[in-house]
C-alpha positions as CSV (number, residue, x, y, z in Angstrom):
1,X,85.8,110.6,73.5
2,X,84.8,107.0,74.7
3,X,85.1,104.0,73.1
4,X,82.9,100.8,73.6
5,X,83.2,97.2,73.1
6,X,81.6,94.1,74.6
7,X,83.3,90.7,75.6
8,X,81.2,87.5,75.6
9,X,82.2,85.7,78.6
10,X,81.5,82.0,79.3
11,X,77.9,81.0,80.0
12,X,78.2,81.2,83.8
13,X,78.9,84.9,83.8
14,X,77.5,88.2,82.5
15,X,79.0,89.7,79.6
16,X,81.8,92.5,80.0
17,X,81.7,96.0,78.8
18,X,85.0,97.4,77.8
19,X,85.6,101.4,77.7
20,X,88.4,103.2,76.4
21,X,90.1,106.5,75.6
22,X,91.3,105.1,72.5
23,X,94.5,104.0,73.8
24,X,94.3,102.5,77.3
25,X,91.4,100.6,79.1
26,X,89.5,102.7,81.3
27,X,86.5,100.7,82.4
28,X,85.9,97.0,82.3
29,X,82.4,96.2,84.0
30,X,80.0,93.1,83.8
31,X,76.7,94.3,82.4
32,X,73.7,92.2,82.2
33,X,72.8,93.3,78.6
34,X,75.6,94.4,76.3
35,X,73.7,93.8,73.4
36,X,72.4,97.4,73.3
37,X,75.6,98.8,73.1
38,X,75.8,101.0,70.0
39,X,79.2,101.9,68.0
40,X,81.3,99.2,69.1
41,X,85.0,99.9,68.3
42,X,87.9,97.6,67.3
43,X,90.9,99.1,69.2
44,X,94.3,97.1,70.0
45,X,93.7,98.1,73.4
46,X,90.4,96.0,73.2
47,X,91.7,93.1,71.5
48,X,94.6,93.1,74.1
49,X,92.0,93.0,76.9
50,X,89.9,90.3,75.3
51,X,93.0,88.1,74.9
52,X,93.7,88.5,78.5
53,X,90.3,87.9,79.3
54,X,90.5,84.5,77.0
55,X,93.5,83.4,79.0
56,X,91.9,84.3,82.5
57,X,88.5,82.7,81.8
58,X,90.2,79.4,80.7
59,X,91.5,79.3,84.3
60,X,95.1,80.5,83.6
61,X,97.0,83.3,84.8
62,X,97.9,85.8,82.0
63,X,101.6,86.8,81.7
64,X,101.0,90.2,80.4
65,X,98.6,93.2,81.9
66,X,96.5,95.4,79.4
67,X,97.5,99.0,79.9
68,X,94.6,100.5,81.8
69,X,94.0,104.0,83.7
70,X,91.8,104.8,86.8
71,X,90.3,108.1,86.5
72,X,89.0,110.3,89.3
73,X,90.2,108.0,92.1
74,X,91.2,109.7,95.4
75,X,94.1,109.1,97.1
76,X,92.4,106.7,99.3
77,X,90.9,104.7,96.5
78,X,94.2,104.7,94.9
79,X,95.9,103.2,97.8
80,X,92.8,100.7,98.3
81,X,92.9,99.5,94.6
82,X,96.8,99.4,94.4
83,X,96.6,96.7,97.3
84,X,93.6,95.0,95.5
85,X,95.8,94.9,92.3
86,X,98.4,92.9,94.4
87,X,96.2,90.2,95.2
88,X,97.1,87.0,93.3
89,X,95.2,84.7,91.3
90,X,93.5,82.2,93.7
91,X,94.0,84.3,96.6
92,X,92.2,86.4,98.8
93,X,92.0,89.4,101.4
94,X,89.5,90.7,103.7
95,X,88.2,94.4,103.7
96,X,89.7,94.2,107.5
97,X,93.0,93.1,105.8
98,X,93.1,95.9,103.6
99,X,92.0,98.3,106.3
100,X,94.8,97.1,108.5
101,X,97.5,97.2,105.9
102,X,96.4,101.0,104.8
103,X,96.3,102.0,108.6
104,X,99.9,100.6,108.9
105,X,101.2,102.3,105.7
106,X,99.4,105.7,106.8
107,X,101.2,105.4,110.4
108,X,97.7,105.5,112.0
109,X,96.1,103.2,114.6
110,X,93.0,102.0,112.8
111,X,91.1,102.1,109.5
112,X,87.5,101.4,108.6
113,X,87.0,98.2,106.8
114,X,83.6,99.7,105.6
115,X,85.6,102.8,104.2
116,X,87.7,100.0,102.1
117,X,84.6,98.4,100.8
118,X,83.5,101.5,99.4
119,X,86.7,102.1,97.5
120,X,86.5,98.3,96.5
121,X,83.3,98.8,95.3
122,X,84.0,101.8,93.1
123,X,86.6,99.8,91.2
124,X,86.0,100.5,87.4
125,X,88.3,97.9,86.2
126,X,86.9,94.6,87.3
127,X,88.6,91.3,87.1
128,X,91.9,92.9,85.9
129,X,91.9,94.7,89.3
130,X,90.6,91.7,91.2
131,X,88.0,93.0,93.6
132,X,86.2,89.8,93.5
133,X,89.2,88.5,95.7
134,X,88.0,90.8,98.5
135,X,85.6,89.0,101.2
136,X,84.3,89.7,104.3
137,X,85.1,88.9,107.8
138,X,85.8,85.3,108.2
139,X,85.8,84.6,104.5
140,X,82.1,85.4,103.8
141,X,80.9,86.7,100.8
142,X,79.8,90.2,100.6
143,X,78.3,92.3,98.0
144,X,79.9,92.6,94.7
145,X,79.4,95.7,91.9
146,X,79.4,93.2,89.5
147,X,76.7,90.9,90.9
148,X,76.9,88.3,93.7
149,X,76.6,85.5,91.2
150,X,79.4,86.8,88.9
151,X,81.6,87.1,92.2
152,X,81.0,83.4,92.9
153,X,81.7,82.1,89.8
154,X,85.2,84.1,89.4
155,X,86.0,82.6,92.9
156,X,85.1,79.2,91.6
157,X,87.1,79.6,88.4
158,X,90.1,80.4,90.2
159,X,89.3,77.6,92.6
160,X,89.2,79.6,95.8
161,X,87.4,77.8,98.5
162,X,84.6,80.2,100.4
């Protein structure tokens, strides 16, 4: 069974949809209209995630991580999202940087930055797995599954120049 809740973000952002299996966070996504979500549930993991988001949206780095699980990820997606998860607050990487790191880790000559982009775009746990910190070549802004406006505001919140 999937449980849902919403998180009301600061005005510059779309609100967030939280999903859980009842124990861990399984999805965190920007949603244009969360008001239509029925059967919202109050779970400890939702309270913990909301506390983490409160700290994050205040411009600070939370000192804890809500427990989450990423389901149905291929080994490639797992590798990409693990690298993304390690990008520190206020820092960025490019799709090419991640592709080069995966190629090195796998002992191959080259990895496609476009394939990395697909894996980053698939990320079901936005902000906590900070895919907004991944930029295009030369630091260019590229698409973002949560909406480019949200990506821009997240980068501004973290005081990242782009």
